[in-house]
C-alpha positions in Angstrom: 153.8 53.7 100.9 151.5 52.7 98.0 148.2 54.5 98.1 145.3 52.5 96.7 141.6 53.0 96.7 138.8 50.5 96.7 135.1 51.1 96.2 132.2 49.1 97.7 128.5 49.3 97.3 126.5 48.9 100.5 122.8 47.9 101.0 121.3 49.3 104.2 122.5 52.9 105.0 124.8 53.1 107.9 123.3 53.8 111.3 124.9 56.1 113.9 126.5 53.1 115.6 128.0 52.0 112.3 129.3 55.5 111.8 131.0 55.5 115.2 132.5 52.1 114.5 133.8 53.2 111.1 135.4 56.3 112.7 137.4 53.8 114.8 138.2 51.8 111.7 139.9 54.9 110.4 142.4 54.6 113.2 143.6 51.3 111.8 147.2 51.7 110.6 147.1 51.9 106.8 143.6 53.3 106.4 144.1 56.8 105.0 140.6 58.0 104.1 137.0 56.8 104.1 134.4 58.6 102.0 130.7 57.8 101.7 128.4 58.7 98.8 124.9 58.2 100.2 123.2 58.9 96.9 125.1 56.0 95.1 125.2 53.8 98.3 129.0 53.5 98.0 132.0 53.8 100.3 135.5 54.6 98.9 138.5 53.7 101.1 142.0 55.0 100.5 144.6 52.8 102.1 148.3 51.9 102.1 148.6 48.7 100.0 151.9 47.9 101.8 149.9 47.4 105.0 146.4 46.2 103.9 144.6 44.5 101.0 141.0 44.9 99.8 139.8 41.7 101.5 141.0 43.1 104.9 139.3 46.4 104.2 136.0 44.6 103.5 136.3 42.7 106.7 136.9 45.9 108.7 133.9 47.5 107.1 131.7 44.5 107.8 133.0 44.2 111.3 131.9 47.8 111.9 128.4 46.7 110.8 128.3 48.1 107.2 126.1 46.0 104.9 128.6 45.5 102.0 127.1 44.0 98.8 130.0 44.1 96.3 133.3 45.6 95.3 133.0 47.9 92.4 135.5 48.8 89.7 137.0 52.3 90.1 137.3 52.6 86.3 134.0 51.9 84.5 134.2 49.5 81.6 134.4 51.2 78.2 131.1 51.8 76.3 130.5 49.3 73.5 131.4 50.5 70.0 128.4 51.4 67.9 127.5 49.0 65.1 128.3 50.4 61.7 125.3 51.5 59.6 124.2 49.0 57.0 125.3 49.9 53.5 122.5 51.2 51.3 
């Protein structure tokens, strides 16, 4: 088993019906964990990469009624290097 995580941003917060549907999505073989961050409007899904791929995860979340906007990188890009001070 190869554990992988994917992070998505969603628009409209999930309703109770979406929550129930997502609880059923956790029963899909290969889904290990689903975690919401309501402040950041993100959902992180841990899954078995030998069974599923990110596009399939996105389809499952959308089929449950979640308003997915985009997939986010798990590792943020590095901060830009500061420009050197001009010589006096």
